[in-house]
N, C-alpha and C positions, 0 to 999 in steps of 0.2 A: 469388519473391524472388531478386534478383541477388546472386551470391556471387563475390567476387574470388578469382581463382586465385593460386597462389604467384608466378607470373610477373608478374601485374598488381600484386601487393603490392610486389614488388621494383622494378618500374618506378615506382610511386608514391613509394617511399622514395627512389629516385634522383632523381626530379623535385623533391623537396623540397630537395635540396642544390643545385639549379641556379637561378640568377636568371633566370627566364623571363618577366620583365615585358614586355620588348620582343617576345617571341614570342607574346603573347596570353594569358598566364596571370598574373593579378594577385595571386592568393592562393597560398599554399604548398600546392598540391594541384591537383586537377583543377578546371577552370572556365574561364570566358571573360573576356576583357579588353575595355576600351572602344574599342580601336583598330579602327574599322570593324566593330563588333560587329553581327551579324545575328541577329534573333529568328525562329526557325522557327515560325510560327503555324499550320503545317499538319502538325506532327509527330504529332498524335493522329488524323489522318484517314488511313484506309487506302485505297489506290487500286490498281487493277489495271493502270494504264498503265505500261508499262516505261520505264525511264530512271533508276532509282535507282542505277545504276552510276556516275553522274557525281557527284563530290564536290568541294567547295570546300576548299582547304587554305590555312591561314594560316601565313606565315613571319614574319620579323622586322618589327615595326612594321606598316606599312600594306600590305606586299606580300602579294598573294594570287594563287593560280593554280588551275586546274581540271584534274582528273585523272579517269581512268577506272579503276574497280575491276574489272579484268579477271579477277581470281582469285576474285571473289564472297566477299571477306572479310567477316566479321561485325564491322563497324566502326560506331562511333557518334560523335556530336559530342563533341569533347574528347580523342579518342584520338590518340596519337602514331603516325605512319606514316612509312615509308621510301618515297619516291617517286622517279621517274625524273628524273635531272638531265642536264646537258650539260657535261662528261661526268660519269659516276659517279652517285651518288644523293644526295638531300637529305632532311632530316628536317623535317616540318611537323606541324601540328595540324589535325585535321578541324574546320572551323568551320560547315559547312552540308552537308546532303544532302537529296535528294528533289526535289520539283517546283520549289521556290524557287531551286534552282541555275540553272535555265534563265532565270528572271527576272533573276537577278543578272548572268548573262552578257549578256543583252540590254541591261541598264542600263549596264554597263561597256564594252559593245561589244568583247567578247573576240574576238580572232583566233587561230585554231588554228595550230599548228606543222605545216606541210605537210598541213593538212586533217585531222589526227588528234590525239586527246588523248594526253597522256603517261600513263604507267601508274602505278598504286599497287602497289608490290612486296609489301609485308608490313607488319604491325605492327612498330613499333620494338622491338628487343630491347635487352637491357642493354648489350651491346657497342656498339650504335649510339648509345645515349644517352650512354655514357661518351665516345665520340669527339666527339659533338655538344657535350657539356659542355666539352671541351678547346677546341673551335673557338670557342665563345662567350667563353671567358676570354681569347682572343687578339685579339678585335675592337677593344677600346678602345686597347690598346697599338699595334696596327697602324694605327689612325686617326691617332694622335699622330705616329708615325714618318712616315707618308705625307704629313702636312701639312708636316713639316720638309723632306722631299724636294722637295715642290712649291715651297717657299720657296727652296731652294737652286738649283732649276732656273729660278727667275724666272718662273713661269707665273702668269698672271692668272686664278686659279681657287681654289676652296675645297673641300676634302674635307669633306662634311657627315656622312657615315656610312659604315661598313664592315660588310658582312654576309658571313660565311663560310658556305660550303656545309657540309652535315652531315658529309660525309666528309673535310673539310679539304683538298680538292684544288683548290678554286676560291674566289675572293672577289669580291664586287661592291663597287666603290667608287662611291658616289654623290657627285657634285660639282656645284657651282654656278658658273656663269660667265656674264658678260654677253654675251660674243661667242664667236666660234669659237676653239677652243684646239687647238693641235697637241701632243698628249700622247703621241706615239709614243715619244719618248725616255723619258717618264715610265713607260710600260708596261714598257719594258726594265729600268729601274732597280728598279721594284717587283717584277717577276718574279725578278730576281736577289737582291733583299733578302729576300723572304718565301718564295721557292721554291714558288709556287702559280700557278695560272692566273688571269689578271687580266681582269676585265670592268669597263669604265667606263660609267656610266650618268648622264646629265645630268638634273637635276631643277630645279624652280623654287623660289623662296623660300617660297611657300605649301606646296609639297610637303615641303620640309625641316621647316617648322613642324609639319606633320601627322605626320611620322615621329618627331620628338622628343617632341611632345605638350606639354601644359601646361594651365594654368587661365587663362581669359580674364577681362577686367574685369567680365563679367556674373556671375562666380562658377561658371560651368560649364566643363566640358572643351572644348577647342578643337573647332570644327565640322569642321575639316580632318582631325582625328584620330579623330572619332567616326562621322561619317556622310557628310561631303562628299568627293566624289572628282572631280567636274567643276568646274573653277575658271573663272569668268567674270571678265572685266576689270571693275574698279571705278573710277569716275571721281568727281571732286569734284562733278559735277552731281547725283549722288544725294544728297549732303549738302545742296546748295542747295535741291533740291525739298522736303526735309524740314525746312528752316529750322534746320539744325544749324550751330553755330559751326565755322568752318573752322580748327580748331586741329589742327596736324599731330600733336601728341603724343596727342591724344584719338582722332583718326580712324585712326591707324596701329595695326595689330595687332602680335603678337609676331614676325611675319615681316618687319616693316618696311614692308609695303605697306598700302594702305587696307583696312579691315576688310571681309570678304566680307558681313557682316550688313547693310551699308549698302544692299545691293540687295534685301533681303528684303521691305521694306515700301514701296519707292519707287513701285511701281505703284499702290498704294492712294492715295498722296499725289498722284500725277499725275491719277488719276481724280477725286479730290476737288477739284482746282484747275481743272477744266475750265470750270466756271461762275463762277469768281472774276474780278472786274474787274482790270485792270492795276494794279500797285502803284507804278509809276514816275510816276504823274500826281499832283501835289499837289492837295489839296482847299482851296478858297477859300470862306470865309464872308464876311460883310459887312466885318469889320475884321481878320480873322486869316487866316493861311495855315498849313496843316498838311502835314507831310511824312511819308511812310510809314517805319516803323521795323521792325516785325516783324509776324508773322501767326500766328494760331492756326487751323491748317487745319481740323481736325475740329470746332473750336468755332465756326467761321464768323465770326471776329472779326479785324479789322485794327486794329493799334495805331499811332496817329499821335502826333507830337510837334509842338509849335509851332515855327515857324521861328526858329532861334537859341537854343532852349532845350536842345537835345540830348536825351538819353534821360530827362530828368527831366519829371515831370508828364505821363505818357503818357495819351492819351485812347483808350479802346477804342470802336471803331465797328463795328457789324454790317455784314456784306457787303452786304445789301440796301440799307442806308443809304448805303454808299459808292457803289453804282451810281446811286442817286438823286441824290446830290450831284454826281457826275461828269456826269450828264445835264444837271443845272441849269447847271453851269459851262460846258458846251459851248454851251448856248443863251444864254449871257451873263447868267445869273442867279446870285445868291449867296444862300444861306440865311442867316437871322438867326443860327442856332446850328448848329454841326456835328452835335451830338447833341440831338435833341428830348427832351421829357419822357417820351415813350413808351419811350425807350431808356435811361433812367436806371437802371432796374432791372438791365438787362444789364450796365451799367458797374459797379454796386455788386457784383453777383455775381462779376464778373470780378476785382475787386480784393479780394474777401473771402477768397480762398484765399492763405494765408500759410504759410511754413515754420515750424512751431512745434516742431520736433524739439529736445528738450533743455530746453524751457521748462516742462514739466510734471514734477511730482514722481513718482518711480518708485513711491512707496508710496501714491499717491492712491487706489488701489483697495482698499487694506487698511484705511483709516480707517473707512469705513462699516461694515465687518464688525465691527470692534472696538466701535463704538458700539452696534450691534445686540446684541452679546453682553452689554454692560453693562446695557442695558435689560431683556433677558430675565432676567438674574440678579436685577435689582431686582424684577421682577414675581414671580419665584419666592420671593423673601425677604419680600414683603409679607404673606402670610398668617401666617408665623411671627412677624413683627414685631407684627402686630395681636394675635396670641394673647398675646405677651409683654406688650404694653401693657395688655391686659385683666387679666392677672394682677397687674400692678403697681397698677392702679386698684382691684382688689378688695382687695389687701393694704392699700392706703391707707385704704379705707373701713373695713376691720376695725380698723385702728389708730386711726382717728378716733372710732369708737363708744365705746370705754372712756374716752376723754378727755371725751366729752360726759357720760358717766355720772358721772365724777369731779366734773365741774362741778355736776351736779345735787345730788350728795351734799354738796358744799361749801355750796351754797345752803341746803339743808335744815338743816345744822348751824348756820349763821349765824342762821337764823330761830329755832331752838330756844334758842340762847343769848339772843337778844333777849327771848323770852317769859319765860325764867327771871328775867332782870333786872327785868322789869316786875312779876312776882309778888313779889319781895323788897321792892320799894318799897311 
């Protein structure tokens, strides 16, 4: 059983007072955040291959780096460590260790500083965390002031984020600019204003969105802040291949650029359209002309509209029928109908799908249950009701019997009276 020492308890208590969401801790305690989170699926496998001394350390937002554990410290994922900086030292969180570190380095194409890894000095102490906490509290104010300085100098750039080093001797200013910017005067002004070492680092719009984070229109966290680190250019051709409406508001992400997810499925759409006929050729029947309007790629259906009708009264035509009609038109022939009877079922099935959200009652599933309960209660009450009915019938029979006896007695009395009268006469 793992037991926390007094020093670990003090570090944990100090961590709960620090807003470390940008540093990779989303909860008030130890744990990982979603910013480029890595799952170590080899943590329960013991290996004799050396190389466990290389660790991955996470800093603010998406910044990560790799260090060597030269002192063979007993560190694990989630520990705060003091690592070598330039100059001084920095504070980071261990995000990965073991064999997967080398896979991450290959994936991100990491280049070493002078061919050597930087060092892990020690586990972070209370003094280190206190100074780190002070540095974090200065970042937002520094970013606001630096933006004002950039505006005063008239530079065409934007300060997107500021990250202080753990010992407060250096700060990294992440900026966005469309072109080349001469910020030599800016560095002098920033160094005089904040009395720290200044490092300027240019990032793109997608990298800025990844550092800030957020929720996409799909309801999940942004890909650029959770797992994506290599950004490929996205063009509107990806939307055209997938038959997506070219609406800039829907195609743009939070970075203002085209969404990276437009490239995720474009290869599947391109492969599916290899055997499709050209869509820019109108189809001619004996009396009508049809123009292409849209396509269902994976359904294998082209939708055509009559010439002059626009998007109303669309006619779904299977791809194999489109090829057949185009072949007939090239040979100078025109079919009697665009869609034969054998394809009517396909057309009906295609039109049968409708959006019925909100048209059904929310309690439609509760009504059958209530009816079943009523029936079950009536079935249970039937034996009792039958027993009560039998009782009432028996009581009625008993009450009717003395009435019949009274009637017989009355009849006999009337007969006796008549006999007496006849004797007197």
